[in-house]
C-alpha positions as MATLAB code, in Angstrom:
seq = 'MRMSVATVPTLPRASRTIGAILMDAGLLSAEDAEQILRLQRQNNLRFGEAAIRLGLLTEADIQYALARQFDYAYLRMSDRRAVSEEVVAAYQPFSAQTEQMRAIRGQLMLRWFDLSEQRQTLAVIGSQRGEGRSWLAANLAVVFAQLGERTLLIDANFRNPRQHELFSLKPEAGLADLLRGRDVYDEALTAVPSLEHLRVLCAGAVPANPQELLSRASFIYVLKTMADKYRSIVIDTPPALAFADAQIVSARAQGCLLVTKRHRTRLIDVDEVKARLEPTGAQLLGAVINE';
ca = [
      -7.881   -9.336   13.575;
      -6.043   -5.682   14.020;
      -3.201   -5.284   12.142;
       0.179   -3.023   12.400;
       0.286   -0.562    9.375;
       3.483   -1.601    7.412;
       4.324    2.093    6.676;
       4.948    2.672    9.646;
       8.951    3.324   10.846;
      10.654    1.116   13.194;
      12.186    3.295   15.351;
      14.910    2.545   18.202;
      13.425    1.579   21.250;
      14.837    4.197   23.561;
      11.976    6.884   21.468;
       9.188    4.273   20.447;
       5.949    5.551   22.092;
       3.212    3.313   23.284;
       1.339    3.469   20.477;
       3.997    2.496   17.902;
       4.714   -0.734   20.394;
       0.898   -1.524   20.441;
       0.667   -1.093   16.831;
       3.947   -3.582   15.984;
       2.320   -5.698   18.258;
      -0.942   -5.765   15.986;
      -2.970   -4.888   19.152;
      -3.855   -1.178   17.089;
      -5.013   -0.426   13.248;
      -4.280    3.351   12.066;
      -7.231    4.103   12.396;
      -7.676    3.362   16.372;
      -4.427    4.777   17.011;
      -5.758    8.405   15.492;
      -9.159    7.529   17.712;
      -7.595    7.403   21.006;
      -5.111   10.798   19.927;
      -8.390   12.634   19.150;
      -9.268   11.354   22.396;
      -6.517   12.209   23.984;
      -6.020   15.823   23.203;
      -9.674   16.670   23.791;
      -9.473   15.583   27.622;
      -6.013   16.305   28.139;
      -5.742   12.290   28.775;
      -2.770   10.238   28.848;
      -2.814    7.266   25.959;
      -2.885    4.567   27.819;
      -6.873    6.232   29.826;
      -7.711    6.981   26.693;
      -7.228    3.970   24.334;
      -9.171    1.797   28.213;
     -11.819    4.633   27.813;
     -12.602    4.201   24.129;
     -12.368    0.355   24.837;
     -10.046   -0.571   22.554;
      -7.100   -1.512   24.760;
      -6.660   -3.200   28.455;
      -4.813   -1.857   31.652;
      -2.956   -5.772   30.767;
      -2.334   -4.436   26.767;
      -0.764   -1.052   28.162;
       1.702   -2.691   31.412;
       2.665   -4.685   28.083;
       3.570   -1.024   25.852;
       4.972    0.292   28.932;
       7.927   -2.711   29.806;
       8.832   -2.992   26.279;
       9.031    0.425   25.882;
      11.644    0.507   28.883;
      13.273   -2.563   27.487;
      11.135   -5.193   30.204;
      10.651   -7.748   27.513;
       8.311  -10.475   28.118;
       4.996  -11.985   26.732;
       0.907  -11.522   25.574;
      -1.093  -14.526   27.269;
      -1.423  -14.610   23.909;
       1.624  -15.881   22.606;
       1.717  -18.574   24.982;
       2.520  -21.545   22.419;
       5.531  -20.264   21.996;
       6.782  -20.813   25.940;
       5.384  -22.889   28.483;
       2.649  -21.107   30.919;
       4.857  -22.565   33.480;
       7.654  -20.054   32.806;
       5.357  -17.244   34.575;
       8.114  -14.718   34.570;
       7.817  -14.114   30.900;
       3.307  -14.103   31.375;
       3.174  -12.369   34.091;
       5.763  -10.007   35.594;
       3.313   -8.499   37.807;
       2.795  -11.380   39.677;
       3.706  -12.437   43.300;
       5.021  -15.292   42.003;
       7.747  -13.922   40.013;
       7.882  -10.442   42.784;
       9.453  -13.673   44.456;
      12.041  -14.676   41.454;
      13.105  -11.256   41.497;
      13.721  -11.090   45.095;
      15.697  -14.527   44.735;
      17.778  -12.954   41.808;
      18.157  -10.008   44.108;
      19.789  -12.549   46.191;
      21.619  -14.052   44.107;
      22.857  -11.237   42.622;
      24.226   -9.858   46.146;
      25.651  -13.300   47.278;
      27.262  -14.585   44.175;
      26.604  -13.271   40.779;
      29.791  -11.258   40.193;
      32.014  -10.575   37.041;
      35.159   -9.027   38.586;
      35.081  -12.381   40.235;
      34.052  -14.476   37.276;
      31.557  -15.744   38.941;
      28.640  -15.730   36.150;
      27.349  -19.539   36.673;
      24.635  -20.940   38.451;
      23.419  -24.690   38.837;
      20.036  -25.113   40.613;
      19.231  -28.674   42.001;
      17.048  -30.442   44.107;
      17.228  -33.818   46.287;
      13.844  -35.945   44.407;
      12.526  -35.563   41.442;
       9.128  -32.902   41.247;
      10.564  -30.321   42.782;
      10.611  -27.799   40.332;
      14.442  -27.595   39.610;
      13.138  -27.775   35.582;
      10.681  -24.752   36.531;
      12.861  -22.235   39.250;
      16.238  -23.096   36.349;
      13.569  -21.600   33.621;
      11.956  -19.110   36.234;
      14.724  -17.428   37.019;
      17.035  -16.918   33.528;
      13.877  -15.269   32.761;
      13.570  -12.386   35.623;
      17.593  -12.184   35.118;
      17.327  -11.723   30.810;
      14.879   -8.978   31.941;
      17.337   -6.725   33.439;
      18.829   -6.184   29.428;
      22.143   -8.742   30.678;
      22.983  -11.213   28.256;
      21.496  -14.720   29.711;
      21.771  -17.985   29.628;
      20.139  -20.858   30.295;
      21.760  -24.211   30.344;
      19.669  -27.802   30.325;
      22.478  -30.200   32.083;
      19.249  -32.695   32.630;
      20.243  -35.828   30.417;
      17.785  -37.762   32.815;
      14.428  -35.481   31.638;
      15.466  -32.746   29.344;
      12.575  -30.625   29.995;
      14.007  -26.565   29.054;
      12.722  -27.434   24.976;
       9.515  -28.300   25.889;
       9.397  -25.561   28.849;
      10.483  -22.633   25.833;
       8.745  -24.563   22.571;
      12.577  -24.595   20.829;
      13.958  -27.576   18.740;
      17.337  -27.303   18.172;
      19.694  -28.644   15.748;
      22.238  -29.444   18.134;
      22.764  -29.245   22.214;
      25.030  -29.469   25.220;
      25.185  -33.557   24.358;
      26.482  -32.581   21.072;
      29.268  -29.438   22.836;
      30.383  -32.526   24.841;
      31.171  -34.618   22.793;
      34.034  -31.925   20.582;
      30.963  -30.660   18.319;
      31.603  -27.153   17.499;
      28.312  -26.621   16.780;
      27.525  -22.933   19.060;
      25.470  -21.233   16.233;
      23.074  -24.042   16.022;
      22.913  -25.033   19.887;
      22.175  -21.928   20.991;
      18.480  -21.028   20.945;
      16.924  -17.493   21.202;
      13.452  -17.196   22.827;
      11.074  -15.219   21.431;
      10.695  -11.451   22.665;
      13.121  -12.835   25.132;
      16.136  -11.491   22.866;
      18.214  -10.986   26.039;
      17.940  -14.695   26.706;
      19.551  -17.504   25.019;
      18.626  -21.775   25.872;
      21.116  -24.515   25.728;
      19.183  -27.300   25.481;
      19.991  -31.085   26.464;
      20.560  -32.313   22.834;
      20.696  -36.011   21.778;
      20.323  -37.651   25.544;
      23.520  -39.396   26.019;
      23.990  -42.935   27.152;
      26.835  -41.691   29.280;
      25.284  -38.209   30.955;
      28.267  -38.769   34.269;
      31.233  -39.221   31.611;
      30.047  -37.179   29.612;
      29.334  -34.052   32.176;
      33.195  -34.974   33.742;
      34.978  -34.742   30.938;
      36.611  -31.451   30.418;
      34.517  -30.341   27.590;
      31.989  -29.070   29.719;
      34.395  -26.523   31.312;
      35.304  -25.810   28.405;
      31.936  -24.474   27.229;
      31.348  -23.159   30.392;
      34.434  -20.837   29.839;
      33.967  -19.857   26.608;
      29.734  -19.123   27.729;
      30.972  -17.216   30.128;
      32.929  -14.806   27.765;
      29.339  -13.709   26.528;
      26.712  -14.044   29.317;
      26.730  -12.210   32.340;
      24.602  -14.805   33.835;
      24.451  -18.800   33.178;
      22.150  -21.091   35.043;
      22.447  -24.376   34.282;
      18.880  -27.056   34.923;
      20.113  -30.167   36.551;
      18.493  -34.005   37.453;
      17.717  -35.098   40.925;
      20.890  -34.954   43.549;
      20.140  -38.501   45.548;
      19.330  -40.468   42.050;
      22.360  -39.150   40.556;
      25.603  -38.059   40.738;
      25.329  -35.522   37.657;
      24.377  -32.625   39.758;
      27.232  -33.229   42.398;
      29.565  -33.281   38.596;
      27.926  -29.549   37.688;
      27.330  -28.150   40.603;
      31.842  -28.565   40.861;
      31.462  -27.275   37.679;
      29.499  -24.447   38.565;
      31.493  -24.030   41.548;
      27.590  -22.604   43.243;
      24.168  -24.346   43.607;
      20.694  -23.256   44.624;
      18.649  -25.739   46.192;
      15.675  -26.196   45.642;
      12.807  -27.848   48.270;
       9.281  -28.824   48.125;
       6.628  -27.726   50.530;
       5.196  -31.029   52.397;
       6.919  -33.267   50.364;
      11.542  -32.743   50.078;
      12.187  -34.756   53.143;
      15.061  -32.716   55.951;
      17.306  -35.953   55.610;
      17.247  -36.050   51.959;
      18.305  -32.327   52.136;
      20.794  -33.516   54.388;
      22.288  -36.071   52.044;
      22.436  -33.693   49.224;
      24.852  -31.160   51.243;
      26.840  -33.885   52.430;
      27.035  -34.783   48.906;
      28.022  -31.464   47.955;
      30.974  -30.940   50.072;
      33.487  -32.736   48.864;
      32.863  -31.187   44.998;
      34.141  -27.677   46.706;
      30.421  -25.994   44.986;
      29.487  -23.044   47.581;
      25.201  -24.366   48.371;
      24.135  -20.712   48.127;
      21.002  -21.233   49.812;
      17.240  -23.075   49.655;
      14.498  -22.327   48.083;
      11.148  -24.156   49.071;
       8.051  -24.517   46.475;
       4.984  -24.351   47.154;
];
């Protein structure tokens, strides 16, 4: 196993070289780096080209280092025990799926998220189970965090919470605790290793009265408190046709994005979700078709 050298000083991110980043990540030893530098000077190569030619690094390693150098955080596949592979944006930032996530992010930034209008919160909703709400919420939160902006992912799906599983988190408290009036923000807001701009507010202990809890004024207070600290807030919800929770959350968030599943979601279900949202005043920003 290659180890980084403890005596190498940690430089400010903007000035860190690719070699230093790779050494800190344990992908290069000091001897490897010297060998690469010699070949680089002898043949007038880029650092990455020399490393690949020597067989010491892969193209994926170089892409990882470049992303770190420009503050575009993502995880290596060797870190997959920390975050589920379902969170593709965290592992495969250059894949077609992640590119689609960035396209959705761009549309949302143009049409919804606006600090001056105090629009920072988005609910991700769907009609039935199995359409990919939790998956989309997690990946959207990651691509927003990769912009370098403080991002919060909230799991308001008390019926079947998943975000703690997707990010392998075991928080001491969660949203349910905050809604009950407990001042446990430090314990409830959980960092994701290597994704420094992202925090996750997990569901916490599943309550017996989810709708009543989400209807409390404390939920509005939590969202307002978080809006002072985070540029983007993405909320996961339970299926809208099975429970009224999604309507409540959408009303509090004011904006929502509908997830549908190809060959599974029925048009009649989409129409029913839209009908249930209308009285809440929440703005349905659009729909995403999950393949």
